C-alpha positions in Angstrom: -55.7 24.4 45.9 -59.3 23.5 47.0 -60.9 26.5 48.6 -62.2 25.5 52.0 -65.5 26.7 53.4 -66.2 28.2 56.8 -68.0 25.0 57.8 -64.8 23.0 57.1 -62.7 24.9 59.6 -64.8 26.8 62.2 -64.9 23.7 64.5 -61.2 23.2 64.6 -60.1 25.4 67.5 -62.7 23.8 69.9 -62.2 20.2 68.7 -58.4 19.6 68.8 -58.5 17.5 71.9 -60.9 15.1 70.5 -59.1 15.2 67.1 -55.8 14.3 68.8 -57.4 11.3 70.5 -58.8 10.0 67.3 -55.6 10.6 65.4 -53.7 8.6 68.1 -56.2 5.7 67.9 -55.7 5.5 64.1 -52.0 6.1 63.7 -50.4 5.7 67.1 -49.2 9.3 67.0 -50.5 12.7 68.0 -50.5 15.6 65.5 -47.0 16.8 66.4 -45.7 13.2 66.3 -47.2 12.5 62.9 -45.8 15.7 61.5 -42.3 14.9 62.8 -42.6 11.4 61.3 -43.6 12.9 57.9 -40.6 15.3 57.9 -38.2 12.8 59.3 -37.2 14.5 62.6 -37.4 13.3 66.1 -40.3 14.6 68.1 -38.0 15.2 71.1 -36.0 17.6 68.9 -39.2 19.6 68.0 -40.3 19.5 71.6 -37.3 21.7 72.4 -37.6 23.9 69.3 -41.3 24.7 68.9 -41.9 26.6 72.2 -39.1 29.1 71.3 -40.6 30.0 67.9 -43.1 32.8 67.2 -45.5 32.4 64.4 -48.1 34.7 62.9 -51.0 34.0 60.6 -51.8 36.8 58.2 -55.3 37.1 56.8 -55.4 38.0 53.1 -58.5 39.6 51.7 -57.9 39.7 47.9 -59.3 37.3 45.4 -62.5 35.7 46.7 -61.7 37.1 50.2 -61.4 35.7 53.7 -62.6 32.3 54.7 -64.3 33.0 58.0 -62.5 31.1 60.8 -59.5 30.0 58.6 -56.8 32.1 60.3 -58.1 31.2 63.8 -58.1 27.5 62.8 -54.5 27.7 61.6 -53.4 29.6 64.7 -55.1 27.0 66.9 -53.3 24.1 65.2 -50.0 25.8 65.5 -50.5 26.5 69.2 -51.7 22.9 69.7 -48.3 21.6 68.5 -46.4 24.0 70.7 -45.8 27.2 68.7 -46.5 30.7 70.1 -48.9 31.6 67.3 -51.6 34.3 66.7 -53.3 36.1 63.9 -52.0 39.5 63.0 -54.1 42.5 63.8 -53.7 43.7 60.2 -54.5 41.9 57.0 -52.6 41.7 53.7 -49.2 43.5 53.3 -49.7 45.4 56.6 -50.1 42.1 58.4 -46.8 40.7 56.9 -45.1 44.0 57.9 -46.5 43.5 61.4 -45.0 40.0 61.6 -41.7 41.2 60.4 -41.6 44.1 63.0 -42.4 41.6 65.7 -39.4 39.5 64.6 -41.4 36.3 64.1 -39.7 33.3 62.6 -42.8 31.9 60.7 -45.5 33.7 58.8 -48.4 31.7 57.4 -50.7 33.1 54.7 -53.1 31.8 52.0 -54.8 33.2 48.9 -57.1 31.6 46.3 -54.2 29.7 44.7 -51.7 28.8 47.4 -51.1 28.4 51.1 -47.5 28.7 52.5 -45.3 29.4 55.4 -42.4 31.8 55.1 -39.4 31.3 57.4 -38.2 34.9 57.6 -34.7 34.1 58.9 -34.0 31.3 56.4 -35.6 33.0 53.5 -37.4 29.8 52.6 -41.0 28.7 52.1 -42.9 25.5 52.6 -46.1 25.0 50.6 -49.2 23.4 52.1 -49.7 21.0 49.2 -46.3 19.5 49.6 -46.6 19.3 53.4 -50.2 17.9 53.2 -49.1 15.1 50.8 -46.2 14.1 53.0 -48.3 14.2 56.1 -51.1 12.0 54.8 -48.6 9.6 53.3 -46.9 9.3 56.7 -50.4 8.7 58.2 -51.1 5.9 55.8 -47.7 4.4 56.6 -48.4 4.5 60.3 -51.9 3.1 59.9 -50.6 0.2 57.8 -47.7 -0.6 60.2 -45.4 0.2 57.2 -46.2 0.4 53.5 -42.9 -1.1 52.3 -43.5 -3.5 49.5 -47.2 -2.9 49.7 -49.2 -1.7 46.7 -50.7 1.7 47.3 -53.1 3.6 45.1 -52.8 7.4 44.8 -56.0 8.9 43.4 -55.3 12.4 42.1 -51.9 13.5 40.9 -52.1 17.2 41.5 -49.7 18.9 43.9 -50.9 17.1 47.0 -51.2 13.7 45.4 -47.8 14.0 43.8 -46.2 14.8 47.1 -48.0 11.8 48.7 -46.9 9.5 45.9 -43.2 10.6 46.2 -43.3 10.1 50.0 -44.9 6.6 49.7 -42.3 5.8 47.1 -39.5 7.0 49.4 -41.0 4.7 52.1 -40.8 1.7 49.8 -44.4 1.4 48.7 -45.3 0.0 45.3 -47.3 3.0 44.0 -50.1 3.0 41.5 -51.1 6.4 40.1 -54.6 7.4 38.9 -55.7 10.8 37.6 -58.4 11.8 35.1 -55.7 13.7 33.2 -53.3 10.8 32.2 -50.4 13.2 31.4 -50.2 14.1 35.1 -49.5 10.4 35.9 -46.9 10.1 33.1 -45.0 13.2 34.3 -45.1 12.1 38.0 -44.1 8.5 37.2 -41.1 9.7 35.2 -39.9 11.8 38.2 -40.5 8.9 40.7 -38.6 6.4 38.6 -35.6 8.8 38.5 -35.5 9.6 42.2 -37.0 6.5 44.0 -36.9 2.7 44.0 -39.3 2.5 41.1 -42.1 -0.1 40.6 -44.6 2.6 39.7 -47.7 1.7 37.8 -50.4 3.9 36.1 -54.0 2.7 36.6 -56.1 2.6 33.4 -59.3 1.8 35.3 -60.0 3.2 38.7 -62.6 0.6 39.7 -60.2 -2.3 38.9 -57.4 -0.7 40.9 -59.6 -0.1 43.9 -60.2 -3.9 44.0 -56.5 -4.7 43.9 -55.2 -2.5 46.7 -55.8 -2.0 50.4 -53.8 1.2 50.9 -55.3 4.3 49.3 -54.5 8.0 49.2 -57.5 10.0 48.1 -56.1 13.3 46.9 -58.9 14.2 44.5 -61.3 17.2 44.8 -64.3 14.9 44.0 -66.9 13.4 46.3 -68.4 9.9 46.2 -65.6 8.2 44.2 -65.3 5.2 46.6 -68.4 3.4 47.5 -68.9 0.8 50.2 -68.4 -2.2 47.9 -64.8 -1.0 47.3 -64.0 -1.2 51.0 -62.6 -4.5 52.1 -61.8 -5.7 55.7 -58.2 -4.5 55.4 -58.7 -1.3 53.4 -57.0 1.8 54.7 -57.7 5.3 53.3 -55.7 8.4 53.9 -57.7 11.3 52.4 -56.3 14.8 52.1 -58.8 15.6 49.3 -61.6 18.0 49.9 -64.4 17.0 49.8 -63.9 13.5 51.0 -64.1 11.0 48.2 -65.9 8.3 50.1 -69.6 7.9 50.1 -71.4 8.0 53.4 -71.8 4.2 53.3 -68.1 3.8 52.6 -67.2 6.0 55.6 -69.5 4.0 57.8 -68.0 0.7 56.6 -64.3 1.7 56.9 -64.7 3.1 60.4 -61.4 3.9 62.1 -59.3 2.9 59.1 -59.9 6.3 57.5 -57.6 9.4 58.0 -59.2 12.6 56.9 -59.1 16.3 58.0 -59.4 19.6 56.2 -56.3 21.4 57.7 -54.7 20.0 60.7 -52.1 17.5 59.3 -51.0 19.9 56.5 -50.5 22.9 58.8 -48.6 20.9 61.4 -46.3 19.3 58.8 -45.7 22.8 57.2 -44.5 24.1 60.5 -42.2 21.2 61.3 -40.8 21.2 57.8 -40.1 24.9 58.0 -38.2 24.4 61.2 -36.3 21.3 60.4 -32.8 20.9 59.1 -31.2 24.3 59.9 -30.3 26.0 63.2 -32.8 28.5 64.5 -32.4 32.0 65.8 -33.8 31.7 69.3 -35.2 34.7 71.2 -33.7 34.8 74.7 -33.9 37.5 77.5 -31.1 40.0 76.9 -29.2 39.0 80.0 -29.0 35.4 78.7 -27.7 36.2 75.3 -24.3 34.7 74.5 -21.6 36.3 72.3 
């Protein structure tokens, strides 16, 4: 995964209120609502579940080391959507042990190669790349008022882009794939045709494809791929990629038709995905426990 910098995340805990307002103006949903839409669960259901769940974020120091502010940003996002979340006092394996001893349901941790949440009771994990792709695909669907039967371009077919492409395909979009490594597109298309409604194309020329679509997922790790002359009056871009692939001029031109953040949508979708589908063990005061 792309390694974030401190400057990417240090503002998150103090800017979530403004972020929420901007997200609602673009998609019609707040962060929790968008994550629920991505996972396919009712927000009312999560409203009843999230406050009962304890989550811990474990700092990991190996590899290239801690990203200053990362654990605090993840904790802030989790608390914003309603979880009781905090960073463990200890790092690494001692932090995981701390979360286990505190009988937490969810443990979040990230190293140089992966970022995941571990649901201790269910013995399952949800990876950030999968959740981020689903979340930003849902965001594009909401911004567009539905992507069904619309041509959508997915730029970058790594783990995040692949997840976004699969989700758009599930929502009925006609997906075009682009990656600098064509074998990624071939592999992803084969899986999408087997599991979805099909109508998947592979772009041979990025510039030509950008002229042909108005719904775009930018899941690349490259800057300045989309210039202002590729932004039409109806262009929508949902961009999980870091750094953002739009030039400054393109960002100015597209305005509120751009969805982009470094962490928030992915973290919220991870949490909701981890809690969906199966019954939870809920902590209750001892005198309220049932047999």
